[in-house]
C-alpha positions in Angstrom: 69.8 129.6 112.2 69.2 128.1 114.8 67.7 125.1 114.3 66.2 121.5 116.3 65.8 118.3 115.5 63.0 116.0 116.6 64.3 112.8 117.1 68.3 112.3 117.9 68.6 108.4 115.8 71.0 108.0 113.9 69.0 110.0 111.2 68.7 113.1 114.0 72.4 112.6 114.6 73.3 113.1 111.0 72.0 116.5 110.2 72.6 117.7 113.4 76.7 116.9 112.8 76.3 118.3 108.7 74.4 121.7 110.8 76.9 122.2 113.2 79.3 121.6 110.8 78.2 124.5 108.4 78.0 127.0 112.1 74.1 126.7 112.4 73.3 126.0 116.0 71.4 122.5 116.7 69.3 121.7 119.3 68.5 118.1 119.9 64.7 117.0 121.1 64.9 113.1 121.9 62.2 111.4 124.7 63.6 108.0 124.6 66.0 107.6 127.6 68.0 105.1 125.7 68.7 107.6 122.7 69.7 110.5 124.5 73.8 110.7 124.6 75.0 113.4 124.4 78.1 113.2 123.9 77.8 112.4 120.3 77.1 115.5 118.7 78.3 117.1 121.6 78.1 121.3 120.3 74.5 120.4 120.0 72.0 121.3 122.9 70.3 118.4 124.2 66.9 118.1 125.9 65.3 115.0 127.3 61.4 115.2 126.2 58.1 114.2 123.9 58.2 116.5 121.2 54.7 116.0 120.8 53.9 117.9 124.2 53.7 121.5 124.0 55.7 121.6 127.2 58.4 120.5 126.5 58.5 122.4 123.5 58.0 125.8 124.5 60.3 124.4 128.2 62.9 124.0 124.8 62.5 127.2 123.4 61.4 126.3 120.0 60.0 129.0 120.2 63.2 130.9 120.0 64.0 128.0 116.4 64.0 129.2 112.5 63.6 126.1 111.7 62.2 122.9 112.5 63.1 119.5 111.3 60.8 116.1 112.7 63.8 113.7 112.1 62.0 110.7 113.9 61.4 107.7 112.5 57.5 107.9 112.5 55.1 109.4 110.4 52.5 110.9 112.8 55.2 111.7 115.3 56.9 114.1 112.9 53.3 114.7 111.2 52.0 116.7 115.2 55.5 117.8 115.5 55.5 119.5 112.5 51.8 121.1 113.0 52.7 122.1 116.8 56.0 124.1 115.6 54.0 125.9 112.7 50.4 126.8 114.4 51.6 126.9 118.6 55.4 128.3 117.5 54.7 130.2 113.9 58.0 128.5 113.7 59.3 130.4 110.4 60.7 126.9 108.0 59.0 123.5 108.9 61.2 120.5 107.2 59.6 116.8 108.1 60.6 113.0 107.2 58.6 111.3 104.8 59.1 107.4 106.5 56.5 106.0 105.0 55.8 107.1 101.2 52.6 105.9 101.1 51.5 108.5 103.7 54.0 111.1 101.7 50.2 113.3 100.7 49.4 113.9 104.2 52.9 116.1 104.9 51.4 119.2 103.4 50.3 122.9 104.2 47.7 121.7 106.9 50.1 119.7 108.7 52.4 122.6 109.0 54.8 120.4 106.9 56.7 123.7 104.5 59.1 121.1 103.6 58.7 117.5 103.5 61.3 115.2 102.5 60.9 111.5 101.0 63.9 109.0 100.9 62.6 106.7 98.4 61.4 109.5 96.3 65.0 111.3 96.7 66.5 108.2 95.2 64.5 107.4 92.8 66.0 110.8 91.4 68.5 110.5 91.8 69.2 106.8 89.5 67.5 109.4 87.0 69.5 112.5 87.8 73.0 110.5 86.9 71.6 108.3 83.8 69.0 110.7 82.1 70.9 113.2 79.6 68.9 115.1 77.9 65.0 114.8 80.1 64.2 117.2 83.3 64.1 114.7 86.3 62.5 116.5 88.9 65.4 116.2 91.8 62.8 118.0 95.3 59.5 119.2 95.8 59.0 122.2 97.1 55.7 124.2 99.2 53.5 121.0 99.0 54.0 120.6 95.0 53.5 124.8 94.2 57.4 124.5 93.1 60.4 122.1 91.6 63.7 121.7 91.4 64.4 120.4 88.5 67.2 119.1 86.4 68.9 118.8 82.5 72.3 117.8 81.4 72.4 119.0 77.7 73.6 116.2 75.5 76.7 116.0 73.1 75.1 117.0 70.2 72.5 120.1 72.3 71.8 122.5 70.0 72.3 125.4 72.7 76.0 124.9 72.8 77.9 128.4 72.7 74.5 130.3 73.6 74.5 132.5 76.3 71.6 132.0 79.4 70.1 135.5 78.2 68.7 133.0 74.7 67.1 130.2 77.0 62.6 131.5 76.1 62.2 130.5 79.8 58.2 130.5 80.6 56.9 132.5 83.6 57.3 131.3 87.0 61.1 129.1 86.6 64.7 130.1 86.7 67.7 129.2 86.5 69.9 129.5 89.5 72.6 127.2 89.0 74.7 125.8 86.3 77.1 122.2 87.0 79.8 122.1 85.1 82.3 120.5 85.7 83.7 120.9 89.4 82.2 123.9 88.8 79.0 125.8 90.7 78.9 129.0 88.7 75.4 131.0 89.4 74.8 132.0 85.2 74.7 135.4 84.2 72.7 136.5 81.1 76.6 136.9 79.0 77.5 133.2 80.0 77.5 130.8 77.1 75.9 126.7 77.7 78.5 124.1 77.1 77.5 120.0 76.2 77.2 118.3 79.8 76.4 121.0 81.7 73.7 120.1 84.8 71.4 122.3 84.6 68.8 123.2 87.8 65.9 125.0 87.8 63.5 126.2 90.1 59.9 125.8 88.7 56.0 125.6 89.1 54.5 121.9 88.6 53.2 122.6 85.5 55.6 124.6 83.1 57.9 122.3 82.9 56.7 120.6 80.1 57.6 124.6 78.2 61.0 124.2 79.7 61.6 121.5 77.6 60.6 123.2 74.9 62.9 126.6 75.7 65.7 124.1 75.8 64.6 121.7 72.8 63.5 119.2 74.2 
């Protein structure tokens, strides 16, 4: 993929490095000259300019990008970048960083945001996931709440032990996408048996999450 990142601070550069390691093409857009340091991520294309300006985005070739990430430390800037990327340049996927949790309600499709990433929310979810066994934990929200990534760890005494995935009576609008078992990542097949300690990852509509608990016996 070709990815444009607005904001070349510590967060933007870290994201760029991870994506480059994954063999993606990355462009960093930075308006502050003191943050414009191409030597820190040499494999990326660097653009010095204001990502809130249509001319900067057009000159950078953002219309050729598959993904735009608004990663600045200013929520107002991230919203404007997201809106321009989606409405002016029809970028397929727009991801925006939420700095202040109080502003999270703004990061919706109305502002061109496909995925809003709130660090406080993600940290809280990681803490819940680490300590919760036998309970459903929401890890991430997609498409402004229409679908969530949720996790449940099967306890030692789970009644599902030894039963195949095909026996899970999951509700409509939900899917078991991955089983994490120790160091293994399992793409579940109907005949795969479940085991105590399995971490089950589902993508599901928010309204069916209680039905997933029921299907798993909780």
